[in-house]
C-alpha positions as CSV (number, residue, x, y, z in Angstrom):
1,M,-1.7,-4.8,-2.6
2,A,-4.8,-3.6,-4.1
3,A,-6.9,-6.6,-4.3
4,R,-8.8,-6.1,-7.3
5,S,-5.9,-4.9,-10.0
6,R,-3.4,-7.2,-8.2
7,V,-5.7,-10.4,-7.8
8,R,-6.1,-10.1,-11.7
9,V,-2.6,-10.1,-13.0
10,A,-1.1,-12.2,-10.5
11,N,-3.9,-15.0,-11.5
12,A,-2.7,-14.3,-15.5
13,E,0.9,-14.2,-14.4
14,Y,1.0,-17.4,-12.2
15,G,-2.6,-18.7,-12.5
16,R,-2.3,-22.3,-11.5
17,F,-2.1,-23.3,-8.3
18,T,0.1,-26.3,-6.8
19,A,-2.1,-28.9,-6.4
20,D,-1.1,-30.0,-2.6
21,A,-1.9,-26.2,-1.4
22,P,-5.4,-24.2,-0.9
23,D,-6.6,-21.9,-3.1
24,G,-4.6,-18.5,-3.2
25,L,-1.2,-20.3,-2.0
26,R,1.6,-21.8,-3.4
27,R,3.9,-24.6,-1.3
28,R,7.3,-23.9,-1.4
29,S,10.5,-26.0,-2.0
30,D,10.8,-25.8,2.3
31,G,7.3,-27.0,2.5
32,S,5.9,-23.4,4.0
33,L,3.4,-21.7,2.1
34,A,2.6,-17.9,1.0
35,C,0.3,-16.3,-1.2
36,W,0.5,-17.0,-4.5
37,W,0.8,-13.5,-5.6
38,G,4.2,-13.5,-3.6
39,E,5.7,-16.2,-6.3
40,G,7.1,-16.0,-9.4
41,H,9.0,-12.9,-9.7
42,S,12.1,-12.2,-6.6
43,D,11.1,-8.8,-5.9
44,Y,7.0,-10.0,-5.2
45,E,8.9,-12.8,-2.8
46,A,11.0,-10.6,-0.6
47,Y,8.2,-7.6,-0.8
48,H,5.6,-10.2,0.6
49,D,8.5,-11.8,3.3
50,T,9.5,-8.7,4.5
51,E,7.4,-5.9,3.9
52,W,3.5,-6.1,2.7
53,G,1.4,-6.4,5.5
54,V,4.0,-4.9,8.0
55,P,2.6,-2.1,10.9
56,V,4.0,1.3,9.4
57,T,3.7,3.7,11.8
58,D,5.7,6.9,10.9
59,D,4.8,9.5,8.7
60,V,7.3,9.4,5.6
61,G,6.4,5.6,5.3
62,L,2.9,6.3,4.7
63,Y,3.2,9.0,2.9
64,E,5.9,7.2,0.8
65,K,3.2,4.1,0.0
66,M,0.2,6.4,-0.9
67,C,2.5,7.8,-3.7
68,L,3.7,4.6,-4.9
69,E,0.3,2.9,-4.8
70,G,-1.0,6.4,-6.9
71,F,2.2,5.8,-9.2
72,Q,1.0,2.3,-9.8
73,S,-2.6,2.3,-10.7
74,G,-3.3,1.2,-14.0
75,L,0.2,-0.4,-13.8
76,S,2.0,-3.9,-12.6
77,W,2.9,-3.4,-8.9
78,L,6.0,-5.5,-10.2
79,T,6.9,-2.1,-12.2
80,I,6.7,0.4,-8.9
81,L,9.0,-3.0,-6.8
82,R,11.2,-2.1,-9.8
83,K,11.4,1.7,-10.0
84,R,11.3,2.3,-6.2
85,E,14.8,3.2,-5.5
86,N,14.8,5.8,-8.7
87,F,11.2,6.9,-6.7
88,R,13.4,7.5,-3.8
89,A,16.1,9.1,-5.3
90,A,13.2,11.5,-7.9
91,F,11.6,12.9,-4.5
92,S,14.3,13.4,-2.2
93,A,13.4,10.0,-0.4
94,F,10.0,11.0,-0.1
95,D,10.7,14.0,2.4
96,F,7.4,15.2,2.4
97,E,8.5,19.0,3.9
98,V,11.0,18.7,1.2
99,V,8.6,17.5,-1.7
100,A,6.5,19.9,-0.7
101,G,8.8,22.6,-2.3
102,F,9.0,21.6,-5.6
103,G,7.9,23.8,-8.4
104,D,7.6,23.8,-12.2
105,A,11.4,23.1,-12.8
106,D,11.4,20.0,-10.4
107,I,7.9,19.2,-12.1
108,E,9.7,19.1,-15.6
109,R,13.2,17.2,-14.0
110,L,10.7,14.4,-13.2
111,L,9.4,14.0,-16.4
112,G,12.5,13.9,-17.7
113,D,13.3,10.8,-15.4
114,A,13.4,7.6,-16.8
115,G,13.7,5.9,-13.7
116,I,10.7,6.5,-12.4
117,V,7.0,6.6,-14.2
118,R,7.0,9.9,-15.9
119,H,2.9,10.7,-15.6
120,R,2.5,14.4,-15.1
121,G,-0.9,14.0,-13.2
122,K,0.8,11.4,-10.9
123,I,3.9,13.7,-10.3
124,E,2.2,16.8,-9.7
125,A,-0.3,14.8,-7.1
126,T,2.9,13.5,-5.2
127,I,3.8,17.2,-4.5
128,N,0.6,18.5,-4.4
129,N,-0.3,15.6,-1.7
130,A,2.9,16.5,0.0
131,R,1.5,20.0,0.5
132,A,-1.5,18.4,2.3
133,A,0.1,16.2,4.0
134,L,1.6,19.3,6.1
135,D,-2.1,20.3,6.4
136,M,-3.4,17.1,7.7
137,I,0.1,16.9,10.3
138,G,-1.0,20.6,11.5
139,A,-4.9,19.6,12.0
140,H,-4.8,15.7,13.4
141,G,-1.1,15.5,15.2
142,S,0.6,13.2,12.4
143,L,-0.4,11.4,9.0
144,A,-0.5,8.4,11.4
145,A,-3.2,9.4,13.6
146,F,-5.3,9.9,10.1
147,F,-4.4,7.1,8.3
148,W,-4.7,4.4,11.5
149,S,-8.2,6.2,12.4
150,F,-9.8,4.3,9.7
151,E,-8.7,0.7,10.9
152,P,-11.7,-1.5,10.6
153,A,-12.8,-3.0,13.7
154,L,-12.4,-6.4,14.4
155,G,-15.7,-7.8,14.0
156,D,-15.9,-5.8,10.2
157,R,-13.8,-8.1,8.9
158,P,-13.8,-11.8,6.8
159,S,-14.3,-14.0,9.4
160,V,-11.9,-16.1,6.9
161,I,-9.2,-14.1,4.6
162,D,-8.9,-16.9,1.3
163,H,-8.6,-16.4,-1.8
164,S,-12.4,-15.9,-2.9
165,T,-12.4,-13.3,0.0
166,L,-9.7,-11.2,-0.7
167,A,-10.5,-11.0,-4.6
168,S,-13.5,-9.4,-3.7
169,M,-12.3,-6.6,-1.5
170,A,-11.3,-3.7,-4.2
171,T,-12.6,-1.5,-1.4
172,T,-14.1,-1.7,1.4
173,P,-16.4,0.8,3.2
174,E,-13.7,2.0,5.9
175,S,-10.7,2.7,2.6
176,T,-14.1,4.7,0.8
177,A,-14.6,6.7,3.8
178,L,-10.5,7.6,3.9
179,S,-10.9,8.8,-0.1
180,K,-13.2,10.9,0.7
181,A,-11.4,12.2,3.7
182,L,-8.3,12.9,2.0
183,R,-10.1,14.1,-1.0
184,K,-11.8,16.7,1.2
185,L,-8.6,17.4,2.3
186,G,-6.8,18.2,-1.0
187,W,-5.3,14.7,-1.4
188,R,-5.3,13.5,-5.3
189,F,-4.7,10.1,-6.7
190,V,-6.3,8.6,-3.7
191,G,-9.4,6.2,-4.9
192,P,-10.9,3.9,-2.7
193,T,-8.9,1.1,-4.0
194,T,-5.7,2.9,-4.0
195,C,-6.8,3.6,0.0
196,Y,-6.9,0.2,0.3
197,A,-3.9,-1.2,-1.1
198,L,-2.8,1.5,1.8
199,M,-4.2,-0.4,4.0
200,Q,-3.2,-3.3,3.0
201,A,1.0,-2.5,2.4
202,S,1.2,-0.6,5.7
203,G,-0.6,-3.4,8.1
204,I,-4.1,-1.3,8.9
205,V,-5.4,-4.4,7.6
206,N,-3.5,-7.9,8.0
207,D,-4.4,-9.7,4.2
208,H,-2.2,-12.0,4.3
209,L,-4.3,-15.4,3.4
210,E,-5.0,-18.1,6.1
211,D,-2.2,-20.3,6.8
212,C,0.2,-18.6,4.6
213,H,3.3,-18.5,6.6
214,R,3.3,-14.3,7.0
215,R,-0.4,-14.0,8.4
216,P,0.6,-15.1,12.0
217,V,3.8,-12.9,11.8
218,V,1.8,-9.7,10.7
219,E,-0.9,-10.4,13.2
220,S,1.8,-10.5,15.8
221,A,2.9,-7.3,14.9
222,R,-0.6,-5.7,14.8
223,N,-1.3,-6.9,18.3
224,T,1.3,-5.8,20.1
225,M,2.4,-2.7,18.6
226,A,1.6,0.6,19.8
227,R,-1.8,2.5,18.0
228,P,-0.6,6.2,16.8
229,A,-2.6,8.9,19.4
230,I,-5.7,10.1,17.8
231,P,-6.2,13.3,19.1
232,G,-9.6,14.0,21.4
233,R,-9.4,10.1,21.9
């Protein structure tokens, strides 16, 4: 979840917090607390409760998330969630080895597909990034090893993740560094905000708010996972 864009959108859509919950959290009918943006739409709630922040270490999953974050730029994340299965069908389940072979006919096909976001630049970037992903694997072993190498050190993270802290973190030094590295390798639509959204969504950081019922679940998964091997380290 991109902090700047989705915090702003969520504040506009569900700006009032319940009086008996800390700032940025909502209390559900069962008494549990959840990040405010995970409320108001069943799609958001399901994404918040089952996926956002769960560590992702498979290359196809990371490529998909990066592509979808790129498509989200300038749009509501809800739009992307509701079109995600259409995106998967249109882009061969985000198998980047297949997408790397897409040509002009595929671009025209995708521009005519009302089930996805028909933005030529983003479509062409998705194909370009598939080709860049193949090159990256050759150089770094896997996309996962590359992306996870930008995981911030524990001491570089805020001591408390609350609403005001999250709202201030549209980008971080690590997401800026990841963006620069990806651009150097030929990736497109991978600005620092998009890269931070990828880090949040794939569990490279845990940005569930303090006291959110999902925060300890995600943190446990992060603590017990095997980090992708980084060649030479």
